[in-house]
C-alpha positions as CSV (number, residue, x, y, z in Angstrom):
1,X,100.3,138.8,145.9
2,X,102.9,141.0,144.3
3,X,102.5,142.9,141.0
4,X,105.2,140.6,139.4
5,X,103.2,137.5,140.4
6,X,100.0,139.0,139.0
7,X,101.7,139.7,135.7
8,X,103.2,136.2,135.7
9,X,99.9,134.4,136.4
10,X,98.1,136.7,133.9
11,X,100.6,135.7,131.2
12,X,100.2,132.0,132.0
13,X,96.4,132.4,131.8
14,X,96.6,134.1,128.4
15,X,99.0,131.4,127.2
16,X,96.6,128.7,128.3
17,X,93.6,130.4,126.6
18,X,95.6,130.8,123.3
19,X,96.7,127.2,123.5
20,X,93.1,126.0,124.0
21,X,91.8,128.1,121.1
22,X,94.6,127.0,118.8
23,X,94.0,123.3,119.7
24,X,90.2,123.7,119.1
25,X,90.7,125.2,115.7
26,X,93.4,122.6,114.7
27,X,91.1,119.7,115.7
28,X,87.9,121.2,114.4
29,X,88.9,122.3,110.9
30,X,88.8,118.8,109.2
31,X,85.4,117.8,110.5
32,X,84.0,121.3,109.7
33,X,85.2,121.0,106.1
34,X,83.4,117.7,105.7
35,X,80.2,119.1,107.2
36,X,80.3,122.2,104.9
37,X,81.2,120.1,101.8
38,X,78.3,117.7,102.5
39,X,75.9,120.6,103.2
40,X,76.5,122.3,99.9
41,X,76.9,119.0,98.0
42,X,73.1,119.0,98.1
43,X,72.8,122.1,96.0
44,X,73.0,121.5,92.3
45,X,74.5,124.1,90.0
46,X,73.0,125.1,86.7
47,X,75.8,123.6,84.7
48,X,76.8,120.2,83.3
49,X,79.5,118.9,85.6
50,X,83.0,119.6,87.0
51,X,84.8,117.8,84.2
52,X,82.9,119.8,81.5
53,X,83.7,123.0,83.5
54,X,87.4,122.1,83.7
55,X,87.6,121.4,80.0
56,X,85.9,124.7,79.2
57,X,88.2,126.6,81.5
58,X,91.2,124.8,80.1
59,X,90.2,125.7,76.6
60,X,89.3,129.3,77.4
61,X,92.2,130.2,79.8
62,X,95.0,127.8,79.0
63,X,94.5,126.9,75.3
64,X,93.6,123.4,76.4
65,X,96.9,122.7,78.1
66,X,95.4,121.9,81.5
67,X,94.4,118.3,81.7
68,X,91.9,116.6,84.0
69,X,92.8,113.5,86.0
70,X,91.1,111.5,88.7
71,X,92.3,110.4,92.1
72,X,90.7,108.0,94.6
73,X,89.7,109.4,98.0
74,X,87.8,112.2,99.5
75,X,88.8,115.9,99.5
76,X,92.3,115.1,98.3
77,X,92.1,117.0,95.0
78,X,95.2,118.8,93.8
79,X,97.0,120.5,90.9
80,X,100.3,119.2,89.6
81,X,102.3,120.0,86.5
82,X,99.5,120.9,84.2
83,X,96.9,118.5,85.5
84,X,94.1,118.9,88.1
85,X,93.3,115.7,89.9
86,X,89.7,115.5,91.1
87,X,88.6,113.1,93.8
88,X,85.7,110.7,93.6
89,X,83.0,113.0,94.9
90,X,84.2,116.0,92.9
91,X,84.9,114.5,89.4
92,X,81.8,114.5,87.1
93,X,79.7,116.0,89.9
94,X,77.3,119.0,89.4
95,X,76.9,120.4,92.9
96,X,78.2,123.6,94.5
97,X,80.8,121.9,96.6
98,X,82.3,120.0,93.8
99,X,82.4,123.0,91.5
100,X,84.1,125.1,94.3
101,X,86.8,122.5,94.8
102,X,87.4,122.0,91.0
103,X,87.6,125.8,90.5
104,X,90.1,126.1,93.4
105,X,92.4,123.6,91.7
106,X,92.1,125.5,88.4
107,X,92.9,128.6,90.5
108,X,96.2,127.0,91.2
109,X,96.8,126.5,87.5
110,X,96.3,130.2,87.0
111,X,98.9,130.9,89.7
112,X,101.5,128.8,87.9
113,X,100.5,130.5,84.6
114,X,100.6,134.0,85.9
115,X,103.4,133.9,88.5
116,X,105.7,130.9,87.6
117,X,108.7,132.2,89.4
118,X,106.8,132.8,92.6
119,X,105.2,129.3,92.4
120,X,108.5,127.7,91.7
121,X,110.0,129.4,94.7
122,X,107.0,128.3,96.8
123,X,107.5,124.7,95.6
124,X,111.1,124.7,96.6
125,X,110.2,126.1,100.0
126,X,107.7,123.4,100.6
127,X,110.0,120.6,99.6
128,X,112.7,122.0,101.9
129,X,110.2,122.2,104.7
130,X,109.1,118.6,104.2
131,X,112.7,117.4,104.4
132,X,113.6,119.5,107.4
133,X,110.4,118.4,109.3
134,X,111.6,114.8,109.2
135,X,114.8,115.7,111.1
136,X,113.4,118.4,113.6
137,X,112.2,116.1,116.3
138,X,115.1,113.5,116.1
139,X,117.5,116.4,116.2
140,X,115.8,117.9,119.2
141,X,115.9,114.6,121.1
142,X,119.6,114.2,120.3
143,X,120.1,117.7,121.7
144,X,118.4,116.8,124.9
145,X,120.7,113.8,125.3
146,X,123.8,115.9,124.7
147,X,122.8,118.2,127.6
148,X,124.2,115.5,129.8
149,X,127.3,115.0,127.6
150,X,128.4,118.4,126.2
151,X,126.3,121.5,126.9
152,X,127.9,123.5,124.0
153,X,127.1,120.8,121.5
154,X,123.6,120.4,123.0
155,X,122.9,124.1,122.5
156,X,124.1,124.0,118.9
157,X,121.9,121.0,118.1
158,X,118.9,122.4,119.9
159,X,119.3,125.7,118.1
160,X,119.5,123.9,114.7
161,X,116.2,122.0,115.5
162,X,114.5,125.3,116.5
163,X,115.6,126.9,113.2
164,X,114.2,123.9,111.2
165,X,111.0,124.2,113.2
166,X,110.6,127.9,112.4
167,X,111.3,127.3,108.7
168,X,108.5,124.7,108.6
169,X,106.1,127.2,110.2
170,X,107.0,129.9,107.7
171,X,106.3,127.5,104.8
172,X,102.9,126.7,106.4
173,X,102.1,130.4,106.6
174,X,103.0,130.9,102.9
175,X,100.8,128.0,102.0
176,X,97.8,129.8,103.6
177,X,98.4,132.8,101.3
178,X,98.8,130.6,98.2
179,X,95.6,128.7,98.9
180,X,93.7,132.0,99.5
181,X,94.8,133.3,96.2
182,X,93.8,130.0,94.4
183,X,90.3,130.3,95.9
184,X,89.9,133.9,94.8
185,X,90.9,132.8,91.3
186,X,88.4,129.9,91.5
187,X,85.5,132.2,92.4
188,X,86.3,134.4,89.4
189,X,86.3,131.3,87.1
190,X,83.0,130.1,88.4
191,X,81.4,133.5,87.7
192,X,82.9,133.6,84.3
193,X,82.5,130.0,83.0
194,X,79.7,128.5,85.2
195,X,77.6,131.7,85.4
196,X,77.2,131.3,89.2
197,X,74.6,133.7,90.6
198,X,75.0,135.6,93.9
199,X,73.7,132.8,96.1
200,X,75.8,130.1,94.3
201,X,78.9,132.3,94.7
202,X,78.1,132.8,98.4
203,X,77.8,129.0,98.9
204,X,81.0,128.3,97.0
205,X,82.8,130.8,99.1
206,X,81.6,129.1,102.2
207,X,83.1,125.8,101.0
208,X,86.4,127.4,100.1
209,X,86.5,129.3,103.4
210,X,86.1,126.0,105.3
211,X,88.9,124.6,103.2
212,X,91.1,127.5,103.9
213,X,90.6,126.9,107.6
214,X,92.2,123.5,107.2
215,X,95.4,125.2,106.1
216,X,95.3,127.5,109.1
217,X,94.8,124.3,111.2
218,X,97.7,122.7,109.5
219,X,99.9,125.6,110.6
220,X,98.6,125.4,114.1
221,X,99.1,121.6,114.2
222,X,102.7,122.1,113.1
223,X,103.1,124.7,115.8
224,X,101.5,122.6,118.5
225,X,102.7,119.1,117.5
226,X,104.8,119.0,120.6
227,X,101.6,119.0,122.8
228,X,100.5,115.6,121.3
229,X,97.0,117.0,121.5
230,X,96.2,117.5,117.8
231,X,94.5,114.8,115.9
232,X,96.3,113.2,113.0
233,X,93.5,113.1,110.5
234,X,93.9,115.7,107.8
235,X,92.2,116.6,104.6
236,X,95.1,118.7,103.3
Protein backbone atom coordinates (compact mmCIF):
# COMPACT_ATOMS: atom_id res chain seq x y z
CA UNK A 1 0.00 0.00 0.00
CA UNK A 2 1.43 3.36 -1.05
CA UNK A 3 1.78 6.40 1.22
CA UNK A 4 -0.90 8.17 -0.83
CA UNK A 5 -3.35 5.31 -0.27
CA UNK A 6 -2.59 5.28 3.46
CA UNK A 7 -3.27 9.02 3.66
CA UNK A 8 -6.48 8.64 1.63
CA UNK A 9 -7.85 5.79 3.75
CA UNK A 10 -6.86 7.62 6.94
CA UNK A 11 -8.79 10.70 5.83
CA UNK A 12 -11.81 8.58 4.96
CA UNK A 13 -11.61 6.91 8.38
CA UNK A 14 -11.41 10.26 10.16
CA UNK A 15 -14.37 11.54 8.13
CA UNK A 16 -16.46 8.49 9.07
CA UNK A 17 -15.59 8.90 12.77
CA UNK A 18 -16.48 12.61 12.70
CA UNK A 19 -19.74 11.83 10.88
CA UNK A 20 -20.70 9.16 13.45
CA UNK A 21 -19.92 11.49 16.38
CA UNK A 22 -21.89 14.37 14.84
CA UNK A 23 -24.86 12.11 14.12
CA UNK A 24 -24.77 10.75 17.67
CA UNK A 25 -24.83 14.25 19.16
CA UNK A 26 -27.55 15.42 16.77
CA UNK A 27 -29.84 12.52 17.63
CA UNK A 28 -29.02 12.44 21.34
CA UNK A 29 -29.49 16.08 22.34
CA UNK A 30 -33.30 16.17 22.39
CA UNK A 31 -33.78 13.06 24.52
CA UNK A 32 -30.97 14.18 26.82
CA UNK A 33 -32.66 17.54 27.42
CA UNK A 34 -35.89 15.79 28.39
CA UNK A 35 -34.04 13.47 30.76
CA UNK A 36 -32.12 16.30 32.45
CA UNK A 37 -35.22 18.49 32.68
CA UNK A 38 -37.21 15.69 34.32
CA UNK A 39 -34.36 14.88 36.69
CA UNK A 40 -34.10 18.39 38.12
CA UNK A 41 -37.84 18.92 37.88
CA UNK A 42 -37.93 16.86 41.09
CA UNK A 43 -35.89 19.49 42.98
CA UNK A 44 -37.99 22.32 44.37
CA UNK A 45 -36.52 25.80 44.77
CA UNK A 46 -36.95 27.96 47.84
CA UNK A 47 -39.13 30.43 45.98
CA UNK A 48 -42.77 30.86 45.01
CA UNK A 49 -43.01 29.95 41.33
CA UNK A 50 -41.74 30.94 37.90
CA UNK A 51 -44.52 33.43 37.24
CA UNK A 52 -43.76 35.28 40.48
CA UNK A 53 -40.06 35.21 39.64
CA UNK A 54 -40.71 36.59 36.16
CA UNK A 55 -42.88 39.39 37.55
CA UNK A 56 -40.23 40.32 40.12
CA UNK A 57 -37.49 40.37 37.50
CA UNK A 58 -39.68 42.34 35.13
CA UNK A 59 -40.24 44.95 37.85
CA UNK A 60 -36.62 45.03 39.00
CA UNK A 61 -34.85 44.88 35.63
CA UNK A 62 -37.33 46.16 33.05
CA UNK A 63 -39.61 48.54 34.95
CA UNK A 64 -42.44 46.04 34.52
CA UNK A 65 -42.26 46.13 30.72
CA UNK A 66 -41.64 42.41 30.21
CA UNK A 67 -44.91 40.46 30.22
CA UNK A 68 -45.56 36.78 30.91
CA UNK A 69 -47.59 34.63 28.57
CA UNK A 70 -48.33 30.92 28.33
CA UNK A 71 -47.92 28.50 25.45
CA UNK A 72 -49.13 24.91 25.18
CA UNK A 73 -46.50 22.25 24.72
CA UNK A 74 -43.29 21.04 26.30
CA UNK A 75 -39.92 22.85 26.24
CA UNK A 76 -41.08 25.29 23.60
CA UNK A 77 -40.65 28.40 25.77
CA UNK A 78 -39.51 31.57 24.02
CA UNK A 79 -39.15 35.35 24.23
CA UNK A 80 -40.78 37.59 21.65
CA UNK A 81 -41.28 41.34 21.59
CA UNK A 82 -41.39 42.07 25.28
CA UNK A 83 -43.12 38.88 26.40
CA UNK A 84 -41.74 35.58 27.66
CA UNK A 85 -43.95 32.65 26.79
CA UNK A 86 -43.74 29.77 29.28
CA UNK A 87 -44.79 26.22 28.44
CA UNK A 88 -47.16 24.10 30.49
CA UNK A 89 -44.57 22.48 32.76
CA UNK A 90 -42.64 25.72 33.27
CA UNK A 91 -45.40 28.25 33.97
CA UNK A 92 -46.35 28.50 37.66
CA UNK A 93 -43.87 25.74 38.59
CA UNK A 94 -41.42 25.93 41.47
CA UNK A 95 -38.73 23.43 40.54
CA UNK A 96 -35.11 23.95 39.43
CA UNK A 97 -35.73 22.99 35.80
CA UNK A 98 -38.66 25.38 35.39
CA UNK A 99 -36.75 28.24 37.01
CA UNK A 100 -33.76 27.62 34.74
CA UNK A 101 -35.89 27.75 31.59
CA UNK A 102 -37.81 30.81 32.77
CA UNK A 103 -34.59 32.65 33.65
CA UNK A 104 -33.10 31.75 30.27
CA UNK A 105 -35.99 33.44 28.45
CA UNK A 106 -35.60 36.48 30.69
CA UNK A 107 -31.93 36.35 29.72
CA UNK A 108 -33.04 36.93 26.15
CA UNK A 109 -35.03 39.94 27.29
CA UNK A 110 -31.82 41.34 28.79
CA UNK A 111 -30.05 40.86 25.46
CA UNK A 112 -32.72 42.86 23.63
CA UNK A 113 -32.51 45.55 26.31
CA UNK A 114 -28.71 45.79 26.43
CA UNK A 115 -27.78 45.14 22.80
CA UNK A 116 -30.81 45.99 20.64
CA UNK A 117 -28.79 46.55 17.44
CA UNK A 118 -27.04 43.22 17.78
CA UNK A 119 -30.28 41.36 18.42
CA UNK A 120 -32.06 43.12 15.57
CA UNK A 121 -29.26 42.08 13.24
CA UNK A 122 -29.46 38.55 14.61
CA UNK A 123 -33.21 38.43 13.97
CA UNK A 124 -32.75 39.51 10.35
CA UNK A 125 -30.06 36.87 9.88
CA UNK A 126 -32.35 34.14 11.21
CA UNK A 127 -35.27 35.22 9.02
CA UNK A 128 -33.03 35.28 5.95
CA UNK A 129 -31.68 31.85 6.84
CA UNK A 130 -35.19 30.43 7.24
CA UNK A 131 -36.19 31.75 3.82
CA UNK A 132 -33.06 30.47 2.10
CA UNK A 133 -33.34 27.04 3.74
CA UNK A 134 -36.64 26.46 1.92
CA UNK A 135 -34.95 26.89 -1.45
CA UNK A 136 -31.59 25.20 -0.85
CA UNK A 137 -32.58 21.59 -1.55
CA UNK A 138 -34.94 22.35 -4.50
CA UNK A 139 -32.24 24.53 -6.06
CA UNK A 140 -29.65 21.81 -5.56
CA UNK A 141 -31.90 19.23 -7.27
CA UNK A 142 -32.53 21.62 -10.16
CA UNK A 143 -28.75 22.03 -10.49
CA UNK A 144 -28.33 18.26 -10.70
CA UNK A 145 -30.90 18.11 -13.51
CA UNK A 146 -29.13 20.90 -15.41
CA UNK A 147 -25.89 18.90 -15.41
CA UNK A 148 -27.43 16.95 -18.27
CA UNK A 149 -28.70 20.10 -20.02
CA UNK A 150 -26.18 22.91 -19.55
CA UNK A 151 -23.11 22.42 -17.37
CA UNK A 152 -22.43 26.15 -16.94
CA UNK A 153 -25.98 26.81 -15.71
CA UNK A 154 -25.72 23.73 -13.50
CA UNK A 155 -22.53 24.99 -11.85
CA UNK A 156 -24.13 28.40 -11.24
CA UNK A 157 -27.24 26.87 -9.67
CA UNK A 158 -25.27 24.39 -7.56
CA UNK A 159 -22.97 27.17 -6.37
CA UNK A 160 -25.97 29.27 -5.33
CA UNK A 161 -27.41 26.34 -3.35
CA UNK A 162 -24.08 25.81 -1.60
CA UNK A 163 -23.90 29.51 -0.65
CA UNK A 164 -27.44 29.34 0.76
CA UNK A 165 -26.48 26.23 2.71
CA UNK A 166 -23.42 27.94 4.21
CA UNK A 167 -25.44 31.03 5.17
CA UNK A 168 -27.85 28.75 7.03
CA UNK A 169 -25.00 27.08 8.90
CA UNK A 170 -23.52 30.44 9.91
CA UNK A 171 -26.87 31.56 11.33
CA UNK A 172 -27.03 28.34 13.37
CA UNK A 173 -23.57 29.06 14.75
CA UNK A 174 -24.60 32.55 15.79
CA UNK A 175 -27.67 31.07 17.50
CA UNK A 176 -25.45 28.94 19.74
CA UNK A 177 -23.63 32.06 20.94
CA UNK A 178 -26.86 33.99 21.54
CA UNK A 179 -28.35 31.12 23.55
CA UNK A 180 -25.18 30.76 25.61
CA UNK A 181 -25.30 34.45 26.53
CA UNK A 182 -28.99 34.19 27.46
CA UNK A 183 -28.23 31.28 29.80
CA UNK A 184 -25.41 33.23 31.46
CA UNK A 185 -27.82 36.13 32.01
CA UNK A 186 -30.40 33.70 33.37
CA UNK A 187 -28.02 32.28 35.99
CA UNK A 188 -27.22 35.80 37.21
CA UNK A 189 -30.94 36.54 37.51
CA UNK A 190 -31.54 33.37 39.53
CA UNK A 191 -28.76 34.29 41.93
CA UNK A 192 -30.05 37.83 42.32
CA UNK A 193 -33.82 37.33 42.44
CA UNK A 194 -34.37 33.69 43.49
CA UNK A 195 -31.40 33.54 45.89
CA UNK A 196 -30.22 30.25 44.44
CA UNK A 197 -27.51 28.61 46.53
CA UNK A 198 -24.43 26.89 45.10
CA UNK A 199 -26.13 23.55 44.52
CA UNK A 200 -29.23 25.09 42.97
CA UNK A 201 -27.07 27.13 40.59
CA UNK A 202 -25.16 23.96 39.72
CA UNK A 203 -28.39 22.11 38.88
CA UNK A 204 -29.77 25.04 36.87
CA UNK A 205 -26.55 25.18 34.87
CA UNK A 206 -26.90 21.48 34.04
CA UNK A 207 -30.40 22.08 32.67
CA UNK A 208 -29.22 25.01 30.58
CA UNK A 209 -26.14 23.13 29.37
CA UNK A 210 -28.35 20.32 28.11
CA UNK A 211 -30.53 22.91 26.39
CA UNK A 212 -27.45 24.48 24.77
CA UNK A 213 -26.53 21.07 23.39
CA UNK A 214 -29.79 21.07 21.43
CA UNK A 215 -28.64 24.18 19.59
CA UNK A 216 -25.33 22.50 18.79
CA UNK A 217 -27.40 19.54 17.58
CA UNK A 218 -29.53 21.87 15.48
CA UNK A 219 -26.37 23.09 13.76
CA UNK A 220 -25.19 19.52 13.20
CA UNK A 221 -28.61 18.49 11.88
CA UNK A 222 -28.52 21.33 9.38
CA UNK A 223 -25.02 20.32 8.35
CA UNK A 224 -25.92 16.62 8.05
CA UNK A 225 -29.45 16.91 6.72
CA UNK A 226 -28.31 15.43 3.40
CA UNK A 227 -27.46 12.12 5.16
CA UNK A 228 -31.15 11.55 6.03
CA UNK A 229 -29.88 10.00 9.28
CA UNK A 230 -30.86 12.70 11.79
CA UNK A 231 -34.19 12.47 13.56
CA UNK A 232 -36.81 15.13 12.95
CA UNK A 233 -38.00 15.61 16.54
CA UNK A 234 -36.63 18.82 17.99
CA UNK A 235 -37.20 20.77 21.16
CA UNK A 236 -35.77 24.00 19.73
